[in-house]
N, C-alpha and C positions, 0 to 999 in steps of 0.2 A: 701484576697479573690480576689482582682483585678489581682494579679500576676497569679493566677490559671486560670482565665478566659482568660486574654489577653496575658499571657506569658511575656517574657522580652520585654519591650518597649523602650529599649535604642536606640540611634542613630546608633550604630555599628550593632546591630541586624537588624534594619530596612534596613540598606544598604545591609547587607548580603541577606536578603529576596528579595529585589528588583534586586540585581545583579543575584541571582540564577534564578529568574523568567525571566529576560532578556536573560540569557544564554540559558534557555530551549526554549524560543521562537525563538531565533536566530538559535539554533541547528535544530529545527523543520523546519524553513524556508529554511535553507541551505540543509536539507535533501530532502525537496520537490523540490528544484531547481535541485539537483542531480538526483532525480527520473525522473523529466521531461527530463533532458539531456539524460539519458540512454534510456528512452522510445522513444524519438525522434531518437536516434541513431539506435535503433532496427527497427524503422519504415523506416528509410533510407536504412538500410541493406535489409529489406524485399522488398522494392519497387524499388530497383535499377535493371534496366533491364540488362540481360545478364552479370551479375557480377560474378555468380558462387560462391556466398558467402556461406560458410558452415553453416549448421543450428546450429552448436555448438556456433558460434559467436553471432547469434541472440538470442539463448537460454541464453547465459551468460549476454547479455545486458538486456534482460527482467527480469532475476532473480535479477540482481543488481538493476535495477529500482524498482522492488517489495520490495527488502530489504530496500532501502532508503525511499520508501513510508511508509513502516511499522515503520521505525525509526522516521520519521517525525510525524506520528500519535501518537506514544508513547511519544514523546517529548511534544506534545501538551496536551495529557492526563495528563502527569506529571506536566506540567505548570498550568493546571487547578487546580490541588490539591495544588500546591504552592501558587496560588492566594488566596486560603482559609487560608493559613498560615499567611497572613497579618492580618486577623481578630482574630487569636489566635490559640493555639494548639488544642482546642476542635473541631472547624470547620474543621481543617485540618485532624484530626483523623476520623471524620464522612465522610469527602470527600474521604479519602483514602480507607476506608472500602467500601463505595458505589462504588468507581472506580474499586476495585478488583471484586466486584460482577458483575458490568456491563461488565468488560473485560472477566470475566469467561463465560458469556453468548455469548459475541461476538466472542470469540476465539474457542469455542467448536463446533464441527460439529456432529450433531446427525443423519444426513442422510448419507447413504453410498455413496461413490464416484461412478460415472458412469464409467463402463469399456468400453472403445472404442474398437469395433471389426469391422475393415474395411471389406467390402464385397470383395470377391475374384473375382467375375465375372465383366467383363467390361460392360459398358452401351451397350444396344442393338442398332444395326444399324438403325432399322426402326424408333426408337424413335427420333434419331438425324435428319433423313431425313424428319420426319414430322414437326420438328421445323424449319429447314432450309436445303434445298436440297444441298447446297454447303459446309456445315459444316462438318469437320472431327469428327467422333465419339470419337476419342481418346482425343480430346480437351475438351470434356464435363466433368463436375465434376461427380464423381460417386454418385449416389443417393441411 
């Protein structure tokens, strides 16, 4: 009965459990570091004055940062389930099923996405002069 509840409790199995948990946490940490690196790179690309950086470079950096962020989160979710493996296969099974349910609700989008439609008309001149008489109306953001 003890083997059913706790599973295999040998030293080799325990070291496999601890090494796999350590690997998942290290993968998550390194993914978060890479995510920060790519987001900072995108921030530098956006904020560099008069650089003429194509938007595709910024887009690639942001997408790669988002992918690494997602990988880091998934590694930590998986490591949480592996932590339950220390206590046996039954807590791991319960944790895995509950993690699948939680991730199902976190990953689905029930609201439709907002469709962006930029306005075609430029800002009016009288509005910019009311704010500041010397301000060029073409420098104002479109409202």
